[in-house]
C-alpha positions as a Python dict, from the first residue, in 0.01 Angstrom:
ca = {
    (1, 'X'): (0, 0, 0),
    (2, 'X'): (-65, -1, -377),
    (3, 'X'): (-97, 317, -541),
    (4, 'X'): (-386, 211, -763),
    (5, 'X'): (-610, 142, -462),
    (6, 'X'): (-595, 337, -140),
    (7, 'X'): (-798, 396, 153),
    (8, 'X'): (-932, 723, 17),
    (9, 'X'): (-1048, 542, -278),
    (10, 'X'): (-1250, 305, -82),
    (11, 'X'): (-1380, 586, 151),
    (12, 'X'): (-1497, 780, -159),
    (13, 'X'): (-1653, 465, -300),
    (14, 'X'): (-1851, 421, 8),
    (15, 'X'): (-2013, 780, -25),
    (16, 'X'): (-2088, 712, -399),
    (17, 'X'): (-2269, 387, -365),
    (18, 'X'): (-2440, 440, -42),
    (19, 'X'): (-2784, 509, -176),
    (20, 'X'): (-2780, 190, -406),
    (21, 'X'): (-2659, -92, -163),
    (22, 'X'): (-2745, -227, 175),
    (23, 'X'): (-2532, -215, 483),
    (24, 'X'): (-2553, -580, 548),
    (25, 'X'): (-2562, -719, 916),
    (26, 'X'): (-2260, -823, 1114),
    (27, 'X'): (-2354, -1063, 1392),
    (28, 'X'): (-2168, -1261, 1660),
    (29, 'X'): (-2227, -1641, 1653),
    (30, 'X'): (-2239, -1842, 1958),
    (31, 'X'): (-2237, -2170, 1750),
    (32, 'X'): (-1933, -2073, 1565),
    (33, 'X'): (-1753, -1928, 1870),
    (34, 'X'): (-1797, -2263, 2043),
    (35, 'X'): (-1690, -2458, 1735),
    (36, 'X'): (-1377, -2263, 1686),
    (37, 'X'): (-1298, -2183, 2059),
    (38, 'X'): (-1271, -1819, 1970),
    (39, 'X'): (-1497, -1513, 1921),
    (40, 'X'): (-1650, -1547, 1578),
    (41, 'X'): (-1861, -1314, 1387),
    (42, 'X'): (-2019, -1329, 1034),
    (43, 'X'): (-2061, -1058, 800),
    (44, 'X'): (-2388, -1156, 624),
    (45, 'X'): (-2319, -1032, 274),
    (46, 'X'): (-2567, -1266, 103),
    (47, 'X'): (-2840, -1027, 227),
    (48, 'X'): (-2680, -754, -14),
    (49, 'X'): (-2892, -668, -322),
    (50, 'X'): (-2882, -938, -582),
    (51, 'X'): (-2756, -1160, -314),
    (52, 'X'): (-2388, -1096, -315),
    (53, 'X'): (-2129, -836, -234),
    (54, 'X'): (-2058, -790, -607),
    (55, 'X'): (-2313, -509, -644),
    (56, 'X'): (-2071, -282, -444),
    (57, 'X'): (-1797, -282, -711),
    (58, 'X'): (-2041, -284, -1006),
    (59, 'X'): (-2210, 30, -860),
    (60, 'X'): (-1888, 222, -790),
    (61, 'X'): (-1745, 166, -1125),
    (62, 'X'): (-2077, 242, -1303),
    (63, 'X'): (-2122, 567, -1108),
    (64, 'X'): (-1791, 682, -1183),
    (65, 'X'): (-1818, 675, -1561),
    (66, 'X'): (-1911, 987, -1751),
    (67, 'X'): (-2221, 996, -1989),
    (68, 'X'): (-1974, 939, -2264),
    (69, 'X'): (-1812, 657, -2109),
    (70, 'X'): (-2129, 485, -2053),
    (71, 'X'): (-2176, 492, -2424),
    (72, 'X'): (-2410, 217, -2554),
    (73, 'X'): (-2423, 79, -2189),
    (74, 'X'): (-2254, -176, -1968),
    (75, 'X'): (-2107, -500, -2058),
    (76, 'X'): (-1960, -754, -1836),
    (77, 'X'): (-1830, -1122, -1845),
    (78, 'X'): (-1969, -1350, -1565),
    (79, 'X'): (-2125, -1669, -1507),
    (80, 'X'): (-2227, -1578, -1157),
    (81, 'X'): (-2275, -1292, -911),
    (82, 'X'): (-2111, -1014, -1106),
    (83, 'X'): (-2363, -1062, -1380),
    (84, 'X'): (-2651, -979, -1167),
    (85, 'X'): (-2475, -696, -996),
    (86, 'X'): (-2397, -521, -1332),
    (87, 'X'): (-2743, -582, -1455),
    (88, 'X'): (-2885, -453, -1157),
    (89, 'X'): (-2666, -137, -1157),
    (90, 'X'): (-2752, -78, -1517),
    (91, 'X'): (-3112, -106, -1443),
    (92, 'X'): (-3089, 129, -1153),
    (93, 'X'): (-2909, 396, -1369),
    (94, 'X'): (-3140, 361, -1663),
    (95, 'X'): (-2863, 174, -1887),
    (96, 'X'): (-2862, -108, -2113),
    (97, 'X'): (-2661, -420, -2018),
    (98, 'X'): (-2508, -724, -2204),
    (99, 'X'): (-2353, -994, -1995),
    (100, 'X'): (-2146, -1245, -2157),
    (101, 'X'): (-2183, -1614, -1999),
    (102, 'X'): (-2015, -1938, -2040),
    (103, 'X'): (-2267, -2185, -2179),
    (104, 'X'): (-2229, -2382, -1847),
    (105, 'X'): (-2379, -2120, -1626),
    (106, 'X'): (-2640, -2236, -1385),
    (107, 'X'): (-3004, -2147, -1478),
    (108, 'X'): (-3055, -1964, -1167),
    (109, 'X'): (-2791, -1717, -1258),
    (110, 'X'): (-2904, -1682, -1609),
    (111, 'X'): (-3277, -1617, -1499),
    (112, 'X'): (-3181, -1373, -1229),
    (113, 'X'): (-2960, -1151, -1487),
    (114, 'X'): (-3235, -1145, -1759),
    (115, 'X'): (-3487, -1063, -1470),
    (116, 'X'): (-3278, -734, -1400),
    (117, 'X'): (-3334, -653, -1756),
    (118, 'X'): (-2980, -761, -1905),
    (119, 'X'): (-2936, -927, -2242),
    (120, 'X'): (-2754, -1251, -2195),
    (121, 'X'): (-2490, -1375, -2456),
    (122, 'X'): (-2334, -1707, -2420),
    (123, 'X'): (-1978, -1806, -2505),
    (124, 'X'): (-1833, -2157, -2513),
    (125, 'X'): (-1644, -2092, -2190),
    (126, 'X'): (-1529, -1817, -1964),
    (127, 'X'): (-1195, -1741, -2169),
    (128, 'X'): (-1403, -1705, -2476),
    (129, 'X'): (-1637, -1472, -2301),
    (130, 'X'): (-1326, -1248, -2191),
    (131, 'X'): (-1208, -1263, -2565),
    (132, 'X'): (-1555, -1167, -2674),
    (133, 'X'): (-1594, -849, -2474),
    (134, 'X'): (-1322, -673, -2675),
    (135, 'X'): (-1585, -654, -2970),
    (136, 'X'): (-1834, -475, -2741),
    (137, 'X'): (-1591, -226, -2625),
    (138, 'X'): (-1508, -125, -2980),
    (139, 'X'): (-1868, -53, -3034),
    (140, 'X'): (-1900, 181, -2729),
    (141, 'X'): (-1998, -47, -2464),
    (142, 'X'): (-1837, 17, -2100),
    (143, 'X'): (-1673, -271, -1980),
    (144, 'X'): (-1708, -359, -1596),
    (145, 'X'): (-1432, -612, -1517),
    (146, 'X'): (-1527, -850, -1236),
    (147, 'X'): (-1220, -780, -1016),
    (148, 'X'): (-941, -626, -1217),
    (149, 'X'): (-1049, -259, -1187),
    (150, 'X'): (-948, -25, -908),
    (151, 'X'): (-1304, 127, -881),
    (152, 'X'): (-1443, -225, -855),
    (153, 'X'): (-1197, -322, -575),
    (154, 'X'): (-1265, 3, -390),
    (155, 'X'): (-1649, -68, -388),
    (156, 'X'): (-1590, -428, -244),
    (157, 'X'): (-1341, -268, 2),
    (158, 'X'): (-1631, -85, 164),
    (159, 'X'): (-1714, -414, 340),
    (160, 'X'): (-1388, -388, 547),
    (161, 'X'): (-1483, -31, 663),
    (162, 'X'): (-1830, -184, 781),
    (163, 'X'): (-1629, -450, 962),
    (164, 'X'): (-1391, -223, 1159),
    (165, 'X'): (-1706, -7, 1250),
    (166, 'X'): (-1920, -305, 1367),
    (167, 'X'): (-1655, -511, 1542),
    (168, 'X'): (-1353, -247, 1611),
    (169, 'X'): (-1195, -529, 1827),
    (170, 'X'): (-1148, -757, 1517),
    (171, 'X'): (-831, -947, 1478),
    (172, 'X'): (-881, -1185, 1180),
    (173, 'X'): (-1088, -1180, 875),
    (174, 'X'): (-1137, -1471, 651),
    (175, 'X'): (-1225, -1401, 313),
    (176, 'X'): (-1288, -1593, -18),
    (177, 'X'): (-1080, -1548, -334),
    (178, 'X'): (-1212, -1583, -679),
    (179, 'X'): (-994, -1322, -881),
    (180, 'X'): (-877, -1133, -564),
    (181, 'X'): (-1074, -817, -598),
    (182, 'X'): (-1292, -861, -280),
    (183, 'X'): (-994, -959, -51),
    (184, 'X'): (-772, -697, -204),
    (185, 'X'): (-1038, -436, -142),
    (186, 'X'): (-1102, -547, 212),
    (187, 'X'): (-733, -593, 305),
    (188, 'X'): (-657, -242, 180),
    (189, 'X'): (-929, -79, 378),
    (190, 'X'): (-853, -286, 699),
    (191, 'X'): (-480, -280, 702),
    (192, 'X'): (-471, 100, 621),
    (193, 'X'): (-672, 168, 965),
    (194, 'X'): (-580, -147, 1170),
    (195, 'X'): (-264, -293, 1031),
    (196, 'X'): (-244, -552, 1308),
    (197, 'X'): (-561, -750, 1150),
    (198, 'X'): (-474, -1066, 986),
    (199, 'X'): (-640, -1129, 654),
    (200, 'X'): (-670, -1486, 556),
    (201, 'X'): (-775, -1596, 203),
    (202, 'X'): (-953, -1908, 89),
    (203, 'X'): (-1003, -2097, -219),
    (204, 'X'): (-1159, -2443, -320),
    (205, 'X'): (-973, -2731, -478),
    (206, 'X'): (-1018, -2664, -877),
    (207, 'X'): (-1066, -2286, -822),
    (208, 'X'): (-746, -2212, -652),
    (209, 'X'): (-574, -1964, -909),
    (210, 'X'): (-440, -1747, -629),
    (211, 'X'): (-283, -2016, -423),
    (212, 'X'): (-109, -2152, -736),
    (213, 'X'): (18, -1805, -828),
    (214, 'X'): (141, -1758, -492),
    (215, 'X'): (335, -2079, -509),
    (216, 'X'): (476, -1996, -849),
    (217, 'X'): (556, -1635, -772),
    (218, 'X'): (354, -1483, -1059),
    (219, 'X'): (-4, -1512, -1175),
    (220, 'X'): (-100, -1861, -1307),
    (221, 'X'): (-397, -1937, -1541),
    (222, 'X'): (-591, -2251, -1445),
    (223, 'X'): (-666, -2488, -1741),
    (224, 'X'): (-1024, -2542, -1630),
    (225, 'X'): (-1236, -2464, -1319),
    (226, 'X'): (-1356, -2793, -1173),
    (227, 'X'): (-1478, -2684, -812),
    (228, 'X'): (-1855, -2669, -726),
    (229, 'X'): (-1785, -2329, -600),
    (230, 'X'): (-1848, -2168, -935),
    (231, 'X'): (-1839, -1805, -811),
    (232, 'X'): (-1464, -1856, -743),
    (233, 'X'): (-1413, -1950, -1086),
    (234, 'X'): (-1176, -1685, -1196),
    (235, 'X'): (-920, -1851, -1440),
    (236, 'X'): (-632, -1631, -1313),
    (237, 'X'): (-562, -1340, -1066),
    (238, 'X'): (-468, -1014, -1237),
    (239, 'X'): (-144, -858, -1173),
    (240, 'X'): (-299, -606, -946),
    (241, 'X'): (-506, -842, -729),
    (242, 'X'): (-192, -1090, -716),
    (243, 'X'): (-2, -799, -572),
    (244, 'X'): (-230, -717, -312),
    (245, 'X'): (-267, -1067, -183),
    (246, 'X'): (94, -1118, -182),
    (247, 'X'): (153, -810, 17),
    (248, 'X'): (-137, -791, 255),
    (249, 'X'): (-273, -1151, 303),
    (250, 'X'): (-133, -1379, 555),
    (251, 'X'): (-210, -1713, 389),
    (252, 'X'): (-432, -1864, 143),
    (253, 'X'): (-593, -2167, 248),
    (254, 'X'): (-715, -2422, -17),
    (255, 'X'): (-1010, -2650, 107),
    (256, 'X'): (-1204, -2924, -74),
    (257, 'X'): (-1554, -2911, -227),
    (258, 'X'): (-1661, -3154, 48),
    (259, 'X'): (-1532, -2938, 342),
    (260, 'X'): (-1714, -2629, 173),
    (261, 'X'): (-2039, -2809, 148),
    (262, 'X'): (-2021, -2962, 491),
    (263, 'X'): (-1973, -2597, 625),
    (264, 'X'): (-2257, -2485, 417),
    (265, 'X'): (-2487, -2751, 571),
    (266, 'X'): (-2368, -2639, 932),
    (267, 'X'): (-2434, -2272, 847),
    (268, 'X'): (-2788, -2345, 714),
    (269, 'X'): (-2870, -2588, 1022),
    (270, 'X'): (-2719, -2372, 1295),
    (271, 'X'): (-2727, -2008, 1182),
    (272, 'X'): (-3032, -2036, 953),
    (273, 'X'): (-2832, -1874, 646),
    (274, 'X'): (-2827, -2022, 316),
    (275, 'X'): (-2478, -1949, 156),
    (276, 'X'): (-2309, -2056, -154),
    (277, 'X'): (-1996, -2260, -155),
    (278, 'X'): (-1791, -1957, -222),
    (279, 'X'): (-1912, -1822, 117),
    (280, 'X'): (-1918, -2135, 339),
    (281, 'X'): (-1544, -2231, 249),
    (282, 'X'): (-1452, -1958, 489),
    (283, 'X'): (-1572, -2173, 781),
    (284, 'X'): (-1400, -2457, 645),
    (285, 'X'): (-1075, -2245, 634),
    (286, 'X'): (-1164, -2132, 981),
    (287, 'X'): (-1157, -2484, 1088),
    (288, 'X'): (-794, -2525, 930),
    (289, 'X'): (-679, -2215, 1118),
    (290, 'X'): (-802, -2340, 1466),
    (291, 'X'): (-434, -2347, 1589),
    (292, 'X'): (-409, -1980, 1492),
    (293, 'X'): (-726, -1859, 1659),
    (294, 'X'): (-691, -1850, 2041),
    (295, 'X'): (-958, -1763, 2278),
    (296, 'X'): (-876, -1369, 2297),
    (297, 'X'): (-903, -1334, 1909),
    (298, 'X'): (-1203, -1182, 1719),
    (299, 'X'): (-1261, -1349, 1380),
    (300, 'X'): (-1491, -1233, 1129),
    (301, 'X'): (-1604, -1463, 827),
    (302, 'X'): (-1716, -1277, 511),
    (303, 'X'): (-2011, -1473, 387),
    (304, 'X'): (-1996, -1312, 44),
    (305, 'X'): (-2303, -1457, -129),
    (306, 'X'): (-2600, -1681, -122),
    (307, 'X'): (-2692, -1752, -477),
    (308, 'X'): (-2677, -2116, -457),
    (309, 'X'): (-2828, -2323, -758),
    (310, 'X'): (-3104, -2561, -635),
    (311, 'X'): (-2919, -2866, -777),
    (312, 'X'): (-2626, -2778, -562),
    (313, 'X'): (-2837, -2759, -252),
    (314, 'X'): (-2969, -3095, -302),
    (315, 'X'): (-2602, -3235, -274),
    (316, 'X'): (-2596, -3119, 98),
    (317, 'X'): (-2871, -3349, 199),
}
């Protein structure tokens, strides 16, 4: 296991953030079990505060900062769920927040972030937003990275602890990958306590920086994010998230936008839950993994968020 992220870090994060987050439901699904011919469960993280898992890591990072480190307030780069998470954490802690967003960010994310009281600043694209954050740090703002931070990863890893408690017989967990903080945290927690569990990653075509990095043997930066799964839109993994995935994850499956949207429709029609493509792609990956998922296995799909723009939902029907 990596020295920068350990089971102890994740267990401490759980204690720290418990008052500020929800313990989300984890339920068995007869429909998915029949479809995949195995035992399937869904971790409904779209019912988390702000609609995604991101609040776990944002809270853990913010709560670990000293008053001096908090400085002017919190600053983050995000065109999606991390924006809302940092804004919510800042409001809860009585801090100011500035969120740097690409101009292409869907209106629902912008409105929700402002609704939590954060100031939104736009950049031409996500790379420019990351470049702009340095100026805020120089002015005394505390930067919360969306994934390349041990405290953020530890917060996300608390999902792994909950999975092991709710489904102790778990054999496989399928997790989306954006920058790799979520799967890195979950894999660290689960593999530390039950090494036999297989962790499978999933990306969509056009937002597949981790799969391309694994193929290259080092972190690769995408020239553009073209997938509909915008919340998987990290341009590159970090050295740390790449190392965790390379070490702890069985394989990263890349599915098409069409597969992710078809899975989204199935989850809405059969499970009555509205996910975003960054969540539903886990079902698309499970379909690809059918030969690996025999009848005696117990498979958890992490449905990590549900903040779907209305214009994207209309593509499903």
